[in-house]
ChimeraX commands (.cxc) that place a marker at each C-alpha (Angstrom):
marker #1 position 83.78,124.15,87.70 radius 0.5
marker #1 position 87.53,124.18,87.23 radius 0.5
marker #1 position 87.98,122.42,90.55 radius 0.5
marker #1 position 85.85,119.43,89.49 radius 0.5
marker #1 position 87.62,119.12,86.14 radius 0.5
marker #1 position 91.01,119.34,87.84 radius 0.5
marker #1 position 90.01,116.71,90.38 radius 0.5
marker #1 position 88.93,114.30,87.65 radius 0.5
marker #1 position 92.17,114.90,85.74 radius 0.5
marker #1 position 94.26,114.37,88.85 radius 0.5
marker #1 position 92.48,111.14,89.71 radius 0.5
marker #1 position 92.89,109.89,86.16 radius 0.5
marker #1 position 96.59,110.72,86.23 radius 0.5
marker #1 position 97.00,108.85,89.51 radius 0.5
marker #1 position 94.73,105.83,89.06 radius 0.5
marker #1 position 95.22,104.99,85.37 radius 0.5
marker #1 position 98.99,104.26,85.49 radius 0.5
marker #1 position 98.43,101.96,88.47 radius 0.5
marker #1 position 95.56,100.26,86.65 radius 0.5
marker #1 position 97.70,99.90,83.50 radius 0.5
marker #1 position 100.40,98.12,85.50 radius 0.5
marker #1 position 97.85,95.87,87.18 radius 0.5
marker #1 position 96.31,94.94,83.81 radius 0.5
marker #1 position 99.77,94.13,82.45 radius 0.5
marker #1 position 100.52,91.92,85.45 radius 0.5
marker #1 position 97.16,90.11,85.27 radius 0.5
marker #1 position 96.92,89.57,81.53 radius 0.5
marker #1 position 100.58,89.77,80.54 radius 0.5
marker #1 position 99.92,91.65,77.30 radius 0.5
marker #1 position 101.29,95.18,76.92 radius 0.5
marker #1 position 98.29,96.33,74.86 radius 0.5
marker #1 position 95.87,95.42,77.66 radius 0.5
marker #1 position 96.20,98.99,78.96 radius 0.5
marker #1 position 94.54,100.20,75.75 radius 0.5
marker #1 position 91.65,97.80,76.35 radius 0.5
marker #1 position 91.21,99.35,79.80 radius 0.5
marker #1 position 91.39,102.85,78.33 radius 0.5
marker #1 position 88.71,102.00,75.74 radius 0.5
marker #1 position 86.47,100.54,78.45 radius 0.5
marker #1 position 86.92,103.65,80.60 radius 0.5
marker #1 position 86.15,105.88,77.61 radius 0.5
marker #1 position 82.99,103.97,76.79 radius 0.5
marker #1 position 81.79,104.20,80.38 radius 0.5
marker link #1:1,2 radius 0.2
marker link #1:2,3 radius 0.2
marker link #1:3,4 radius 0.2
marker link #1:4,5 radius 0.2
marker link #1:5,6 radius 0.2
marker link #1:6,7 radius 0.2
marker link #1:7,8 radius 0.2
marker link #1:8,9 radius 0.2
marker link #1:9,10 radius 0.2
marker link #1:10,11 radius 0.2
marker link #1:11,12 radius 0.2
marker link #1:12,13 radius 0.2
marker link #1:13,14 radius 0.2
marker link #1:14,15 radius 0.2
marker link #1:15,16 radius 0.2
marker link #1:16,17 radius 0.2
marker link #1:17,18 radius 0.2
marker link #1:18,19 radius 0.2
marker link #1:19,20 radius 0.2
marker link #1:20,21 radius 0.2
marker link #1:21,22 radius 0.2
marker link #1:22,23 radius 0.2
marker link #1:23,24 radius 0.2
marker link #1:24,25 radius 0.2
marker link #1:25,26 radius 0.2
marker link #1:26,27 radius 0.2
marker link #1:27,28 radius 0.2
marker link #1:28,29 radius 0.2
marker link #1:29,30 radius 0.2
marker link #1:30,31 radius 0.2
marker link #1:31,32 radius 0.2
marker link #1:32,33 radius 0.2
marker link #1:33,34 radius 0.2
marker link #1:34,35 radius 0.2
marker link #1:35,36 radius 0.2
marker link #1:36,37 radius 0.2
marker link #1:37,38 radius 0.2
marker link #1:38,39 radius 0.2
marker link #1:39,40 radius 0.2
marker link #1:40,41 radius 0.2
marker link #1:41,42 radius 0.2
marker link #1:42,43 radius 0.2
view
């Protein structure tokens, strides 16, 4: 089970910063990364 949890954590640590930068470029608002984080948490 530790392998699955580690994999999810690693993917989140790799994908989320890239997604935060993309959201900032698309919307232009620094707090848009928190909107993405809330949407990911709700999913």
